[in-house]
C-alpha positions in Angstrom: 86.7 111.1 76.7 84.3 110.9 79.6 84.6 113.1 82.6 86.0 111.8 85.9 88.8 109.5 86.8 90.2 107.3 84.1 90.0 103.5 84.4 93.7 103.2 83.6 94.8 105.8 86.0 92.9 105.1 89.2 90.6 102.0 89.1 89.1 102.6 92.6 88.3 106.3 91.8 86.9 105.2 88.5 84.5 102.6 90.1 83.2 105.1 92.6 82.7 107.8 89.9 81.0 105.3 87.5 78.6 104.2 90.3 77.8 107.9 91.0 77.1 108.5 87.3 74.9 105.4 86.9 72.9 106.4 90.0 72.2 109.8 88.4 70.9 108.4 85.2 67.2 108.5 84.7 66.0 105.4 83.0 62.6 103.8 82.8 63.8 100.6 81.1 62.8 97.8 83.4 65.4 95.5 81.7 68.2 97.5 83.2 69.0 96.6 86.8 70.7 99.9 87.6 70.8 99.6 91.4 72.4 96.2 91.5 74.9 97.2 88.8 75.8 100.3 90.8 76.3 98.2 93.9 78.5 95.7 92.0 80.7 98.4 90.6 81.1 100.0 94.0 81.8 96.7 95.6 84.5 95.9 93.1 86.3 99.2 93.9 85.8 98.6 97.6 87.4 95.2 97.5 90.5 96.8 96.1 90.4 99.4 99.0 89.8 96.6 101.6 92.7 94.6 100.2 95.1 97.6 100.4 94.0 98.3 104.0 94.3 94.7 105.0 97.8 94.3 103.5 99.0 97.5 105.1 97.8 96.2 108.5 99.6 92.9 107.8 102.8 94.7 107.0 102.6 96.8 110.1 102.0 93.7 112.2 105.2 92.1 110.9 107.3 95.3 111.0 106.4 95.6 114.7 107.4 92.0 115.4 110.7 92.5 113.4 111.5 95.6 115.4 110.5 94.4 118.9 110.6 90.6 119.1 113.9 89.0 120.4 112.9 85.8 118.5 115.2 84.7 115.7 113.5 81.9 113.8 110.3 83.5 112.6 112.1 86.6 111.2 112.4 85.2 107.7 108.7 84.2 107.8 107.7 87.7 108.9 109.8 89.2 106.1 108.2 86.7 103.6 104.8 87.8 104.7 105.8 91.5 104.2 107.1 90.7 100.7 103.8 89.0 99.8 101.7 91.8 101.2 103.7 94.5 99.4 103.2 92.5 96.1 99.4 92.4 96.8 99.4 96.2 97.4 101.4 96.9 94.3 98.8 95.1 92.1 96.0 97.2 93.6 97.4 100.6 94.6 96.1 103.7 92.9 96.5 107.4 93.8 93.1 107.5 95.6 93.8 104.2 97.5 97.2 105.5 98.5 95.5 108.6 100.0 93.0 106.3 101.7 95.8 104.2 103.2 97.6 107.4 104.4 94.3 108.7 106.0 93.6 105.3 107.6 97.2 104.6 108.7 96.7 105.6 112.4 93.7 103.3 112.7 95.4 100.4 110.8 98.3 100.8 113.1 96.1 100.5 116.2 94.7 97.2 114.9 98.1 95.9 114.0 99.6 96.9 117.3 96.9 95.0 119.2 97.5 91.9 117.2 101.3 92.2 117.5 101.0 92.6 121.3 98.8 89.4 121.5 101.3 87.5 119.3 104.2 88.6 121.4 102.5 87.8 124.7 101.5 84.3 123.3 105.3 83.5 123.2 106.0 85.1 126.6 107.7 88.2 125.0 106.1 90.5 127.6 108.8 93.1 127.4 108.6 93.3 123.7 104.8 93.6 123.8 105.1 96.4 126.3 107.7 98.2 124.1 105.4 98.6 121.1 104.9 102.3 120.3 101.4 103.8 120.8 101.7 105.8 117.6 102.8 104.5 114.2 106.5 104.8 113.9 106.5 104.1 110.1 105.6 106.2 107.1 103.5 104.8 104.3 106.6 105.1 102.1 108.5 102.8 104.5 105.6 100.4 104.7 105.4 100.1 100.9 109.2 100.2 100.2 110.3 97.0 98.5 113.3 96.2 100.7 112.9 98.3 103.8 112.7 96.6 107.2 113.1 98.2 110.7 116.2 97.6 112.8 115.6 95.8 116.1 115.0 98.2 119.0 117.8 98.7 121.4 116.2 96.7 124.3 115.9 93.5 122.2 118.8 94.0 119.7 121.3 92.0 121.7 118.9 89.1 122.1 118.0 89.1 118.4 121.5 88.7 117.1 
């Protein structure tokens, strides 16, 4: 059994470790394109990481709209988008990517909050846009939970019903 993360246990960590190992090998065989192979392995792992980050940001965007928008009709569309994003994450998430998402959550939230504010302002929901919290109100467990959605905030609750 080789050292380092196992492919079956943590694909992202495995790709990064294998790239490191390949870089450290000393080979003089010109037929072996080590540097490009290393880059491809790293990129494959990074595409998983980027997918998880993107889908977490997408979920945050729609959780914010569910919690703060008084609109009724798009709610099922936002929930559908959250379901889809959670499925994408489920197919890619590994222990190291979960840690990465946890570490990046504050930044991902800032980006999602900006987009949510723009989306709300576009539909003249100025009060809702102003009510978005400056810090992430959701845990990663909530973001990833299969059937969890936030309750509408008090200021828009009456309008959303």
